[in-house]
Backbone of each chain as ProteinMPNN parsed JSONL, in Angstrom:
{"seq_chain_A": "NAGVTQTPKFRVLKTGQSMTLLCAQDMNHEYMYWYRQDPGMGLRLIHYSVGEGTTAKGEVPDGYNVSRLKKQNFLLGLESAAPSQTSVYFCASYSWRGASEQYFGPGTRLTVT", "coords_chain_A": {"N_chain_A": [[110.718, 136.583, 87.296], [110.469, 134.86, 90.109], [110.879, 132.29, 90.997], [111.08, 129.898, 93.505], [109.847, 130.895, 96.553], [110.139, 131.481, 100.097], [108.576, 132.133, 103.181], [108.544, 132.743, 106.716], [112.065, 133.765, 106.736], [113.533, 133.276, 109.014], [112.719, 132.038, 112.281], [111.788, 131.98, 115.676], [110.355, 129.915, 118.01], [108.386, 129.141, 120.909], [108.061, 126.144, 122.826], [105.103, 124.417, 122.097], [103.831, 126.506, 120.799], [102.25, 127.635, 117.748], [102.662, 127.76, 114.161], [102.807, 128.856, 110.714], [104.42, 128.027, 107.741], [105.106, 129.502, 104.654], [105.173, 128.662, 101.255], [105.808, 129.678, 97.991], [105.456, 129.457, 94.452], [106.224, 130.506, 91.143], [106.205, 129.203, 88.729], [104.322, 127.626, 87.677], [104.264, 124.97, 88.455], [103.305, 121.557, 88.999], [103.861, 119.8, 91.109], [104.703, 120.042, 94.553], [106.839, 120.292, 97.437], [107.744, 119.712, 100.856], [110.623, 119.754, 102.809], [112.777, 118.837, 105.531], [115.941, 119.699, 106.866], [118.545, 118.392, 108.612], [121.587, 118.321, 110.526], [123.824, 115.837, 109.413], [121.772, 114.181, 108.576], [120.694, 114.677, 106.149], [118.349, 115.696, 103.57], [115.0, 115.357, 104.366], [111.83, 114.2, 103.47], [108.805, 115.751, 104.252], [105.985, 116.35, 103.723], [104.109, 116.213, 100.659], [102.749, 117.439, 97.525], [100.828, 116.685, 94.696], [99.24, 118.192, 93.185], [96.827, 120.891, 93.014], [94.803, 121.031, 95.869], [95.418, 118.463, 96.718], [97.298, 116.376, 98.919], [100.05, 114.541, 100.388], [101.654, 112.184, 102.606], [105.079, 112.24, 103.548], [108.308, 111.066, 104.425], [108.705, 111.87, 107.121], [106.195, 112.835, 108.561], [104.908, 113.368, 111.004], [103.52, 115.616, 113.362], [103.252, 117.724, 111.702], [101.219, 119.61, 109.396], [99.729, 120.157, 106.178], [98.654, 122.269, 103.45], [97.218, 122.806, 100.232], [95.768, 124.936, 98.733], [95.821, 126.661, 96.609], [97.378, 126.436, 93.417], [99.894, 127.623, 93.275], [100.794, 127.887, 95.841], [102.027, 126.406, 98.864], [101.46, 125.354, 102.013], [102.961, 124.857, 105.181], [102.211, 123.656, 108.301], [102.733, 123.917, 111.824], [101.267, 122.692, 114.545], [101.652, 122.444, 117.314], [104.489, 123.286, 118.423], [107.602, 121.549, 118.892], [110.811, 121.015, 120.486], [112.211, 119.135, 118.927], [111.545, 119.786, 116.399], [113.133, 121.792, 115.6], [114.977, 122.98, 112.971], [116.104, 123.303, 109.543], [113.959, 124.279, 107.042], [112.972, 123.394, 103.827], [111.36, 124.224, 100.839], [110.229, 122.876, 97.751], [109.651, 122.778, 94.202], [108.275, 121.216, 91.256], [107.968, 120.179, 87.872], [106.508, 117.764, 85.87], [106.366, 118.067, 83.225], [108.43, 119.554, 82.094], [112.017, 120.024, 82.17], [113.493, 117.567, 84.167], [113.748, 118.391, 87.158], [113.961, 119.446, 90.54], [113.152, 122.548, 91.888], [114.455, 124.508, 94.43], [113.545, 126.432, 97.334], [114.891, 129.18, 99.363], [114.969, 128.443, 102.013], [113.857, 128.094, 105.466], [114.825, 128.906, 108.635], [114.159, 127.426, 111.581], [113.809, 127.658, 115.036], [113.017, 125.994, 117.974], [112.333, 126.562, 121.259]], "CA_chain_A": [[110.464, 135.201, 87.681], [111.12, 134.709, 91.402], [111.167, 130.895, 91.295], [110.448, 129.418, 94.727], [110.112, 131.77, 97.688], [109.674, 130.976, 101.384], [108.479, 133.087, 104.27], [109.65, 133.685, 106.908], [113.415, 133.223, 106.6], [113.953, 132.832, 110.34], [111.663, 132.134, 113.291], [112.016, 131.318, 116.952], [109.099, 129.584, 118.666], [108.448, 128.44, 122.186], [107.375, 124.856, 122.802], [103.655, 124.508, 122.172], [103.3, 127.531, 119.901], [101.955, 127.186, 116.391], [103.043, 128.678, 113.1], [102.657, 128.377, 109.341], [105.44, 128.415, 106.778], [104.512, 129.663, 103.327], [105.984, 128.461, 100.065], [105.144, 130.129, 96.772], [106.237, 129.291, 93.222], [105.6, 131.19, 90.006], [106.594, 128.452, 87.533], [103.164, 126.806, 87.297], [104.59, 123.567, 88.68], [102.231, 120.764, 89.601], [104.28, 119.151, 92.343], [105.416, 120.839, 95.558], [107.381, 119.437, 98.493], [108.373, 120.277, 102.044], [111.684, 118.953, 103.393], [113.565, 119.38, 106.61], [117.347, 119.324, 106.757], [119.234, 118.363, 109.903], [122.989, 117.893, 110.372], [124.081, 114.407, 109.357], [120.605, 113.382, 108.182], [120.266, 114.995, 104.799], [117.009, 116.231, 103.347], [113.95, 114.36, 104.578], [110.557, 114.672, 102.959], [107.765, 115.839, 105.275], [104.743, 116.158, 102.969], [104.199, 116.705, 99.301], [101.471, 117.62, 96.835], [100.956, 116.486, 93.25], [98.33, 119.1, 92.511], [95.968, 121.714, 93.86], [93.808, 120.301, 96.64], [95.886, 117.126, 97.09], [98.529, 116.293, 99.691], [100.411, 113.18, 100.778], [102.697, 112.134, 103.616], [106.408, 111.808, 103.172], [109.058, 110.207, 105.341], [108.626, 112.327, 108.516], [105.054, 113.75, 108.575], [104.289, 113.568, 112.313], [103.663, 116.936, 113.954], [103.098, 118.73, 110.648], [100.102, 119.501, 108.465], [99.959, 120.958, 104.977], [97.493, 122.548, 102.617], [97.525, 123.297, 98.876], [94.494, 125.469, 98.255], [96.099, 127.245, 95.308], [98.457, 125.716, 92.755], [101.188, 128.248, 93.463], [101.161, 127.983, 97.252], [102.024, 125.172, 99.656], [101.644, 125.795, 103.386], [103.354, 123.854, 106.175], [101.806, 124.101, 109.623], [103.115, 123.231, 113.048], [100.184, 123.018, 115.466], [102.19, 122.552, 118.664], [105.909, 123.086, 118.133], [108.451, 120.83, 119.841], [112.24, 121.238, 120.207], [112.665, 118.215, 117.878], [111.234, 120.39, 115.108], [114.185, 122.75, 115.251], [115.545, 122.493, 111.732], [115.964, 124.184, 108.388], [112.89, 123.751, 106.199], [113.061, 123.775, 102.418], [110.271, 123.925, 99.925], [110.678, 122.654, 96.381], [108.58, 122.537, 93.233], [108.703, 120.338, 90.155], [106.984, 119.93, 86.826], [106.822, 116.567, 85.089], [106.323, 118.413, 81.79], [109.675, 120.152, 81.624], [113.247, 119.377, 82.622], [113.187, 116.827, 85.388], [114.523, 118.853, 88.297], [113.244, 120.158, 91.585], [113.664, 123.866, 92.229], [114.342, 124.705, 95.862], [113.525, 127.758, 97.917], [116.088, 129.523, 100.129], [114.937, 127.828, 103.331], [113.413, 128.773, 106.685], [115.512, 128.357, 109.812], [113.232, 127.446, 112.713], [114.316, 127.203, 116.327], [111.968, 125.824, 118.981], [112.994, 126.535, 122.575]], "C_chain_A": [[111.204, 134.891, 88.975], [111.492, 133.267, 91.7], [110.372, 130.442, 92.498], [110.843, 130.351, 95.869], [109.514, 131.175, 98.95], [109.619, 132.125, 102.378], [108.008, 132.371, 105.523], [110.992, 133.019, 106.639], [113.923, 132.657, 107.93], [112.752, 132.936, 111.289], [112.112, 131.385, 114.533], [110.66, 131.114, 117.614], [109.37, 128.999, 120.051], [107.67, 127.129, 122.052], [105.874, 125.059, 122.987], [103.035, 125.572, 121.275], [103.052, 126.94, 118.521], [102.444, 128.214, 115.388], [102.807, 128.014, 111.743], [103.79, 128.921, 108.5], [104.786, 128.447, 105.396], [105.55, 129.439, 102.249], [105.181, 128.904, 98.856], [106.059, 129.916, 95.576], [105.466, 129.913, 92.057], [105.921, 130.498, 88.686], [105.471, 127.53, 87.054], [103.436, 125.31, 87.452], [103.455, 122.842, 89.371], [102.62, 120.259, 90.992], [104.992, 120.15, 93.262], [105.745, 119.96, 96.747], [107.85, 120.282, 99.68], [109.381, 119.277, 102.598], [112.164, 119.629, 104.671], [114.991, 118.859, 106.465], [118.01, 119.478, 108.108], [120.646, 117.852, 109.696], [123.115, 116.372, 110.397], [122.928, 113.554, 108.878], [120.096, 113.719, 106.792], [118.883, 115.609, 104.746], [115.98, 115.116, 103.51], [112.596, 114.954, 104.211], [109.488, 114.626, 104.045], [106.399, 115.523, 104.656], [104.975, 116.64, 101.554], [102.804, 116.781, 98.683], [101.696, 117.457, 95.335], [99.977, 117.349, 92.482], [97.48, 119.855, 93.503], [94.924, 120.85, 94.557], [94.223, 118.915, 97.069], [97.179, 117.215, 97.88], [98.787, 114.838, 100.063], [101.546, 113.239, 101.783], [104.006, 111.676, 103.016], [107.014, 110.919, 104.229], [108.846, 110.569, 106.805], [107.449, 113.286, 108.698], [104.514, 114.123, 109.959], [104.58, 114.954, 112.871], [103.49, 118.073, 112.958], [101.792, 118.505, 109.89], [100.367, 120.442, 107.302], [98.632, 121.24, 104.289], [97.955, 123.136, 101.295], [96.197, 123.759, 98.273], [94.634, 126.119, 96.889], [97.318, 126.551, 94.72], [99.819, 126.305, 93.104], [101.658, 128.267, 94.907], [101.08, 126.629, 97.954], [102.381, 125.563, 101.08], [102.005, 124.616, 104.282], [103.018, 124.396, 107.552], [102.363, 123.232, 110.733], [102.077, 123.629, 114.082], [100.677, 123.248, 116.887], [103.68, 122.233, 118.582], [106.637, 122.382, 119.283], [109.912, 121.089, 119.503], [112.782, 120.334, 119.093], [112.372, 118.749, 116.469], [112.163, 121.547, 114.756], [114.947, 122.214, 114.048], [115.561, 123.615, 110.699], [114.973, 123.53, 107.434], [113.032, 124.297, 104.785], [111.803, 123.344, 101.687], [110.86, 123.723, 98.533], [109.469, 122.473, 95.475], [109.152, 121.844, 92.006], [107.578, 120.208, 89.142], [107.385, 118.707, 86.026], [106.831, 116.869, 83.594], [107.676, 118.865, 81.274], [110.896, 119.353, 82.024], [112.998, 118.765, 83.993], [114.08, 117.289, 86.532], [113.604, 119.542, 89.287], [113.935, 121.485, 91.841], [113.409, 124.109, 93.717], [114.243, 126.177, 96.233], [114.76, 127.981, 98.783], [116.109, 128.958, 101.544], [114.394, 128.732, 104.417], [114.115, 128.103, 107.853], [114.612, 128.534, 111.023], [113.92, 126.893, 113.948], [113.155, 127.135, 117.306], [112.644, 125.657, 120.341], [112.074, 125.977, 123.662]], "O_chain_A": [[112.417, 134.682, 88.963], [112.332, 133.021, 92.564], [109.149, 130.573, 92.53], [112.028, 130.57, 96.12], [108.515, 130.458, 98.897], [110.504, 132.979, 102.411], [107.163, 131.481, 105.435], [111.041, 131.825, 106.343], [114.659, 131.67, 107.951], [111.888, 133.797, 111.127], [112.723, 130.319, 114.461], [109.897, 132.07, 117.758], [110.435, 128.443, 120.318], [106.736, 127.029, 121.256], [105.429, 125.763, 123.893], [101.831, 125.537, 121.02], [103.579, 125.882, 118.176], [102.619, 129.387, 115.715], [102.634, 126.8, 111.638], [104.091, 130.115, 108.533], [104.025, 127.553, 105.023], [106.663, 129.96, 102.319], [104.012, 128.548, 98.712], [107.265, 130.151, 95.649], [104.238, 129.854, 91.994], [105.91, 131.138, 87.635], [105.663, 126.745, 86.126], [102.919, 124.489, 86.694], [102.742, 123.404, 90.202], [101.818, 120.287, 91.925], [105.773, 120.987, 92.81], [105.031, 119.001, 97.04], [108.293, 121.419, 99.516], [109.056, 118.112, 102.829], [111.983, 120.831, 104.864], [115.221, 117.74, 106.007], [118.033, 120.568, 108.68], [120.891, 117.044, 108.8], [122.583, 115.707, 111.285], [123.065, 112.335, 108.776], [119.15, 113.093, 106.314], [118.322, 115.994, 105.772], [116.077, 114.068, 102.873], [112.268, 116.075, 104.6], [109.287, 113.592, 104.683], [105.749, 114.546, 105.028], [105.918, 117.383, 101.282], [101.827, 116.27, 99.23], [102.636, 118.019, 94.773], [99.889, 117.251, 91.258], [97.417, 119.508, 94.682], [94.246, 120.041, 93.923], [93.444, 118.234, 97.737], [98.054, 118.02, 97.563], [97.876, 114.01, 100.058], [102.308, 114.205, 101.822], [104.045, 110.845, 102.108], [106.323, 110.115, 104.855], [108.809, 109.68, 107.656], [107.679, 114.464, 108.968], [103.75, 115.08, 110.086], [105.721, 115.415, 112.861], [103.571, 119.245, 113.324], [101.319, 117.377, 109.756], [101.129, 121.402, 107.423], [97.633, 120.555, 104.508], [98.945, 123.864, 101.234], [95.595, 123.085, 97.437], [93.689, 126.133, 96.101], [98.202, 126.123, 95.462], [100.798, 125.568, 93.218], [102.804, 128.626, 95.177], [100.193, 125.82, 97.681], [103.482, 126.051, 101.331], [101.439, 123.529, 104.166], [103.484, 125.471, 107.931], [102.456, 122.01, 110.618], [102.012, 124.798, 114.462], [100.186, 124.134, 117.586], [104.086, 121.073, 118.658], [106.338, 122.586, 120.46], [110.23, 121.359, 118.344], [113.712, 120.722, 118.386], [112.884, 118.229, 115.477], [111.988, 122.199, 113.727], [115.501, 121.116, 114.1], [115.094, 124.725, 110.954], [115.131, 122.367, 107.064], [113.19, 125.5, 104.577], [111.268, 122.254, 101.896], [111.872, 124.332, 98.184], [108.398, 122.066, 95.925], [110.357, 121.884, 91.755], [106.402, 120.136, 89.497], [108.517, 118.634, 85.549], [107.249, 116.037, 82.79], [108.027, 118.584, 80.128], [110.818, 118.137, 82.197], [112.372, 119.374, 84.86], [115.074, 116.631, 86.84], [112.599, 120.144, 88.911], [115.155, 121.541, 91.992], [112.29, 123.938, 94.202], [114.778, 127.048, 95.548], [115.587, 127.08, 98.927], [117.146, 128.987, 102.207], [114.453, 129.958, 104.321], [114.016, 126.89, 108.042], [114.336, 129.658, 111.443], [114.525, 125.822, 113.923], [112.398, 128.095, 117.453], [113.426, 124.729, 120.548], [112.474, 125.887, 124.822]]}, "seq_chain_B": "EDQVTQSPEALRLQEGESSSLNCSYTVSGLRGLFWYRQDPGKGPEFLFTLYSAGEEKEKERLKATLTKKESFLHITAPKPEDSATYLCAVEGNEKLTFGTGTRLTIIP", "coords_chain_B": {"N_chain_B": [[112.334, 100.131, 100.13], [113.75, 103.146, 99.098], [117.229, 103.944, 98.998], [120.08, 106.007, 99.593], [123.512, 106.458, 99.593], [126.236, 108.441, 100.317], [129.69, 109.083, 99.695], [133.047, 110.39, 100.123], [132.163, 111.618, 103.469], [133.27, 114.11, 103.884], [135.621, 116.079, 102.085], [138.762, 117.317, 101.416], [140.589, 119.211, 99.193], [143.451, 120.291, 97.366], [143.647, 123.236, 95.404], [143.177, 122.609, 91.99], [143.584, 119.898, 92.252], [142.322, 116.966, 91.183], [139.417, 114.865, 91.734], [136.931, 112.418, 92.855], [133.491, 112.089, 93.775], [131.291, 109.847, 95.417], [128.18, 108.165, 94.928], [126.106, 105.825, 96.068], [123.33, 103.717, 95.413], [120.087, 102.265, 96.1], [117.152, 101.403, 94.579], [113.793, 100.874, 93.679], [113.253, 100.592, 90.568], [114.627, 102.871, 88.856], [114.022, 106.184, 88.165], [115.372, 108.45, 87.797], [118.53, 109.994, 88.53], [119.853, 112.441, 90.553], [122.03, 115.24, 90.874], [122.938, 117.753, 93.143], [124.086, 120.964, 94.161], [124.915, 122.537, 97.187], [125.243, 125.501, 98.873], [126.42, 127.044, 101.924], [123.743, 127.99, 104.032], [121.9, 128.225, 102.006], [119.433, 127.052, 99.581], [119.381, 123.82, 97.903], [120.951, 123.606, 94.69], [120.263, 122.753, 91.421], [122.23, 120.466, 89.485], [122.709, 118.149, 87.696], [120.81, 115.646, 85.897], [120.592, 112.176, 85.591], [119.644, 109.369, 83.687], [119.996, 106.72, 82.787], [122.104, 103.801, 82.946], [125.476, 104.262, 82.056], [125.203, 106.753, 81.067], [126.451, 110.095, 80.784], [127.129, 113.393, 81.96], [128.205, 116.775, 81.618], [129.444, 119.773, 83.132], [131.123, 122.598, 83.122], [133.728, 122.215, 85.316], [132.799, 119.858, 86.285], [131.736, 116.469, 86.033], [129.274, 114.069, 85.702], [128.585, 110.644, 86.153], [126.924, 107.471, 85.559], [126.155, 104.26, 86.825], [124.65, 100.985, 87.191], [124.461, 100.747, 89.897], [125.655, 102.878, 91.157], [126.684, 106.352, 91.22], [129.018, 108.75, 90.029], [130.536, 111.817, 90.785], [132.707, 113.619, 89.151], [135.335, 115.832, 89.66], [137.296, 118.104, 88.057], [140.418, 119.634, 88.167], [139.743, 121.502, 90.377], [138.47, 124.663, 91.682], [138.601, 127.171, 94.285], [135.986, 128.227, 94.429], [134.392, 126.073, 93.934], [133.915, 124.873, 96.268], [131.572, 123.43, 98.385], [128.595, 121.714, 99.52], [127.777, 118.66, 98.1], [124.995, 117.062, 96.883], [123.288, 114.01, 96.366], [120.535, 112.401, 94.802], [117.815, 110.085, 94.37], [115.137, 109.356, 92.167], [112.04, 108.153, 92.988], [108.757, 107.023, 93.248], [107.126, 109.706, 92.431], [108.655, 111.23, 94.172], [111.788, 112.377, 95.64], [114.643, 110.753, 97.072], [117.16, 111.621, 99.223], [120.758, 111.604, 99.651], [123.146, 112.101, 102.347], [125.101, 113.844, 101.64], [128.261, 115.202, 100.409], [130.738, 117.103, 101.777], [132.647, 119.373, 100.265], [135.793, 120.878, 100.187], [137.879, 123.219, 98.785], [141.152, 124.072, 98.756], [143.003, 127.017, 98.456]], "CA_chain_B": [[112.615, 101.524, 100.474], [114.893, 103.708, 98.371], [118.331, 104.374, 99.859], [121.194, 106.69, 98.935], [124.676, 106.611, 100.474], [127.281, 109.236, 99.682], [131.014, 109.045, 100.329], [133.188, 110.485, 101.578], [131.339, 112.661, 104.089], [133.964, 115.374, 103.681], [136.803, 115.937, 101.229], [139.553, 118.543, 101.264], [141.496, 119.108, 98.067], [144.17, 121.481, 96.95], [143.211, 123.788, 94.123], [143.765, 121.906, 90.868], [143.685, 118.459, 92.525], [141.086, 116.313, 90.74], [138.936, 113.752, 92.561], [135.567, 111.971, 92.567], [132.545, 111.847, 94.853], [130.532, 108.647, 95.117], [126.789, 108.054, 95.363], [125.58, 104.47, 95.88], [121.879, 103.775, 95.609], [119.184, 101.152, 95.845], [115.837, 101.96, 94.277], [112.973, 99.969, 92.88], [112.878, 101.269, 89.338], [115.234, 104.201, 88.86], [113.451, 107.12, 87.188], [116.365, 109.481, 87.558], [119.47, 110.265, 89.617], [120.07, 113.886, 90.53], [123.091, 115.858, 91.657], [122.692, 119.137, 93.526], [125.114, 121.672, 94.926], [124.323, 123.373, 98.222], [126.134, 126.421, 99.579], [125.932, 127.281, 103.298], [122.645, 128.93, 104.206], [121.078, 128.325, 100.802], [118.78, 125.839, 99.132], [120.121, 123.075, 96.879], [120.911, 124.097, 93.31], [120.329, 121.617, 90.504], [123.377, 120.333, 88.601], [122.531, 117.154, 86.643], [119.943, 114.482, 86.012], [121.027, 111.027, 84.79], [118.502, 108.477, 83.611], [120.286, 105.316, 82.493], [123.496, 103.389, 83.107], [126.328, 104.631, 80.943], [124.996, 108.164, 80.727], [127.386, 111.048, 81.357], [126.823, 114.797, 81.699], [129.293, 117.649, 82.046], [129.192, 121.197, 83.297], [132.374, 123.238, 83.542], [134.728, 121.278, 85.841], [132.088, 118.717, 86.846], [131.178, 115.455, 85.158], [128.54, 113.041, 86.424], [128.426, 109.38, 85.45], [125.947, 106.597, 86.208], [126.118, 102.821, 86.578], [123.409, 100.422, 87.726], [124.446, 100.764, 91.361], [126.243, 104.077, 91.742], [127.0, 107.489, 90.366], [130.194, 109.484, 90.438], [130.686, 113.206, 90.376], [134.125, 113.871, 88.979], [135.665, 117.245, 89.607], [138.609, 118.23, 87.416], [141.125, 120.894, 88.442], [138.787, 122.357, 91.081], [138.817, 125.985, 92.161], [137.984, 127.425, 95.592], [134.545, 128.481, 94.304], [133.698, 124.785, 93.86], [133.65, 124.428, 97.64], [130.138, 123.354, 98.666], [128.142, 120.345, 99.78], [127.179, 118.07, 96.902], [123.94, 116.126, 97.269], [122.807, 113.067, 95.369], [119.17, 111.956, 95.103], [117.2, 109.214, 93.37], [113.706, 109.583, 92.013], [111.142, 107.014, 93.028], [107.393, 107.331, 92.852], [106.718, 111.098, 92.658], [109.475, 111.956, 95.123], [113.217, 112.121, 95.672], [115.318, 110.338, 98.305], [118.467, 112.266, 99.212], [121.855, 111.211, 100.509], [123.505, 113.111, 103.345], [125.971, 114.819, 101.015], [129.71, 115.28, 100.596], [131.177, 118.488, 101.959], [133.89, 119.546, 99.516], [136.539, 122.113, 100.455], [139.025, 123.391, 97.882], [142.109, 124.96, 99.431], [143.79, 127.766, 97.442]], "C_chain_B": [[113.872, 101.993, 99.746], [115.955, 104.188, 99.345], [119.451, 104.971, 99.036], [122.308, 106.882, 99.953], [125.765, 107.358, 99.721], [128.591, 109.112, 100.452], [132.018, 109.809, 99.473], [132.242, 111.536, 102.147], [131.947, 114.035, 103.851], [135.23, 115.101, 102.886], [137.483, 117.291, 101.104], [140.564, 118.319, 100.164], [142.255, 120.408, 97.894], [143.59, 121.959, 95.631], [143.953, 123.078, 92.996], [143.871, 120.4, 91.038], [142.358, 117.775, 92.211], [140.709, 115.154, 91.652], [137.509, 113.392, 92.155], [134.774, 111.786, 93.843], [131.654, 110.678, 94.436], [129.11, 108.718, 95.668], [126.313, 106.637, 95.035], [124.093, 104.477, 96.183], [121.223, 102.403, 95.442], [117.801, 101.757, 95.668], [115.078, 100.95, 93.436], [112.492, 100.714, 91.645], [113.376, 102.695, 89.286], [114.582, 105.052, 87.769], [114.433, 108.23, 86.874], [117.271, 109.609, 88.76], [119.91, 111.715, 89.464], [121.302, 114.245, 91.354], [122.738, 117.327, 91.878], [123.937, 119.669, 94.228], [124.402, 122.529, 95.962], [125.407, 124.189, 98.913], [125.559, 126.704, 100.965], [124.826, 128.321, 103.336], [121.737, 129.082, 103.002], [120.413, 126.99, 100.477], [119.617, 125.124, 98.081], [119.893, 123.642, 95.484], [121.154, 122.933, 92.375], [121.585, 121.65, 89.644], [123.063, 119.419, 87.409], [121.384, 116.206, 86.967], [120.485, 113.407, 85.078], [119.911, 109.996, 84.829], [118.851, 107.009, 83.418], [121.78, 105.045, 82.629], [124.297, 103.7, 81.852], [126.215, 106.105, 80.56], [126.011, 109.041, 81.455], [126.907, 112.46, 81.017], [127.926, 115.653, 82.285], [128.814, 119.083, 82.171], [130.439, 121.807, 83.9], [133.348, 122.168, 84.045], [134.1, 119.996, 86.399], [131.615, 117.761, 85.75], [130.534, 114.38, 86.005], [128.386, 111.815, 85.545], [127.506, 108.467, 86.247], [126.169, 105.148, 85.803], [124.827, 102.301, 87.194], [123.325, 100.516, 89.241], [124.97, 102.059, 91.968], [126.44, 105.166, 90.699], [128.244, 108.157, 90.934], [130.083, 110.916, 89.938], [132.181, 113.495, 90.354], [134.346, 115.372, 88.914], [137.116, 117.369, 89.147], [139.184, 119.613, 87.672], [140.222, 121.885, 89.186], [139.381, 123.687, 91.519], [138.131, 126.208, 93.512], [136.472, 127.64, 95.519], [133.728, 127.191, 94.117], [133.409, 124.218, 95.249], [132.163, 124.534, 97.932], [129.84, 121.942, 99.155], [127.432, 119.845, 98.535], [126.24, 116.948, 97.333], [123.545, 115.267, 96.078], [121.399, 112.634, 95.778], [118.682, 111.023, 93.997], [115.7, 109.46, 93.35], [112.959, 108.261, 92.022], [109.773, 107.45, 92.567], [107.01, 108.737, 93.308], [107.613, 111.86, 93.625], [110.925, 111.513, 95.077], [113.653, 111.633, 97.043], [116.752, 110.846, 98.214], [119.474, 111.512, 100.053], [122.199, 112.351, 101.451], [124.554, 114.085, 102.826], [127.45, 114.609, 101.276], [130.09, 116.747, 100.676], [132.559, 118.637, 101.356], [134.514, 120.894, 99.833], [137.75, 122.144, 99.541], [139.928, 124.455, 98.492], [142.963, 125.677, 98.388], [145.278, 127.462, 97.532]], "O_chain_B": [[114.91, 101.333, 99.772], [115.641, 104.765, 100.385], [119.743, 104.513, 97.931], [122.079, 107.404, 101.044], [126.166, 106.96, 98.627], [128.608, 109.046, 101.681], [131.875, 109.878, 98.253], [131.593, 112.262, 101.395], [131.226, 115.011, 103.641], [135.834, 114.034, 102.997], [136.856, 118.283, 100.734], [141.316, 117.345, 100.196], [141.764, 121.485, 98.231], [143.098, 121.158, 94.835], [145.178, 122.952, 93.022], [144.207, 119.691, 90.09], [141.372, 117.993, 92.915], [141.575, 114.534, 92.269], [136.947, 113.983, 91.233], [135.316, 111.375, 94.869], [131.306, 110.533, 93.264], [128.876, 109.267, 96.745], [126.138, 106.29, 93.867], [123.644, 105.162, 97.102], [121.729, 101.522, 94.748], [117.338, 102.53, 96.507], [115.652, 100.263, 92.592], [111.457, 101.381, 91.67], [112.648, 103.627, 89.627], [114.592, 104.682, 86.595], [114.349, 108.874, 85.828], [116.845, 109.363, 89.889], [120.291, 112.152, 88.378], [121.577, 113.638, 92.388], [122.312, 118.039, 90.968], [124.724, 118.918, 94.804], [123.4, 123.176, 95.655], [126.362, 123.641, 99.463], [124.347, 126.614, 101.163], [124.949, 129.396, 102.749], [120.89, 129.975, 102.975], [120.776, 125.945, 101.018], [120.466, 125.74, 97.438], [118.799, 124.095, 95.145], [122.138, 122.208, 92.518], [121.974, 122.701, 89.135], [123.137, 119.848, 86.258], [121.034, 115.989, 88.127], [120.799, 113.68, 83.92], [119.301, 109.773, 85.874], [118.091, 106.137, 83.837], [122.608, 105.938, 82.451], [123.856, 103.436, 80.733], [127.043, 106.627, 79.814], [126.383, 108.765, 82.595], [126.356, 112.702, 79.943], [128.513, 115.314, 83.313], [127.932, 119.546, 81.448], [130.766, 121.555, 85.059], [133.752, 121.3, 83.272], [134.81, 119.142, 86.93], [131.159, 118.184, 84.687], [131.16, 113.839, 86.916], [128.096, 111.92, 84.353], [127.323, 108.65, 87.45], [126.345, 104.831, 84.627], [124.002, 103.084, 87.666], [122.244, 100.38, 89.813], [124.761, 102.319, 93.152], [126.373, 104.937, 89.491], [128.493, 108.136, 92.14], [129.607, 111.184, 88.835], [132.829, 113.599, 91.395], [133.638, 116.09, 88.207], [138.032, 116.818, 89.759], [138.532, 120.629, 87.43], [139.962, 122.98, 88.688], [140.589, 123.832, 91.701], [137.178, 125.502, 93.842], [135.752, 127.274, 96.448], [132.498, 127.232, 94.142], [132.733, 123.198, 95.379], [131.561, 125.592, 97.751], [130.724, 121.086, 99.198], [126.579, 120.538, 97.981], [126.629, 116.021, 98.042], [123.479, 115.735, 94.942], [121.107, 112.513, 96.968], [119.08, 111.152, 92.839], [115.082, 109.734, 94.379], [113.198, 107.378, 91.199], [109.654, 108.181, 91.583], [106.61, 108.927, 94.457], [107.359, 113.037, 93.882], [111.259, 110.446, 94.561], [113.099, 112.049, 98.06], [117.47, 110.547, 97.26], [119.119, 110.863, 101.036], [121.62, 113.434, 101.368], [124.868, 115.061, 103.506], [127.844, 113.935, 102.227], [129.805, 117.531, 99.771], [133.532, 118.09, 101.875], [133.851, 121.928, 99.758], [138.55, 121.209, 99.524], [139.511, 125.592, 98.714], [143.576, 125.035, 97.536], [146.067, 128.005, 96.759]]}, "name": "protein", "num_of_chains": 2, "seq": "NAGVTQTPKFRVLKTGQSMTLLCAQDMNHEYMYWYRQDPGMGLRLIHYSVGEGTTAKGEVPDGYNVSRLKKQNFLLGLESAAPSQTSVYFCASYSWRGASEQYFGPGTRLTVTEDQVTQSPEALRLQEGESSSLNCSYTVSGLRGLFWYRQDPGKGPEFLFTLYSAGEEKEKERLKATLTKKESFLHITAPKPEDSATYLCAVEGNEKLTFGTGTRLTIIP"}
């Protein structure tokens, strides 16, 4: 049982490049989330999904898109990266059926130059 | 809008010196208050969920308590391995709002 995994772990992009971050969970959780974490600002919600095929905006959605084509996967896309998107990105999953806690992945450290 | 404020931002304690971390919150209809531990370079790790005022939960040297406006994470006789950032979050409609955390350092 791997829990929540994220790929890649590290990435450096140039301004204007695009990339996709992959989050996968093997716990059959309904809800999945993408956060970014910046010094002094805590974890901020980018987008989330309450089920396969559904997504919703969080607190800081601009510049990001997401897709949830399969229940176990949640993809975060950056179409045209900007230096302001330099951050550590965390994915989390949650099931309303079980213990009420979000399980987090190990994070992706993204630098945009 | 849900808000979470944690204090202090950083806390240095001697090994064995007990203290408390504070989490103040405003939320329209609290569904749950969460405490997480985060080590450098890793994702947050779940510690506790509290649902109603007066509730308390314990795990090893940690005890979390909840009132209508705030939560405390009490750490008793801490050890160096308790050094980490402790995050508090409140659950609103389908999502969590996090505080900025308290960075705890335990000095041997």
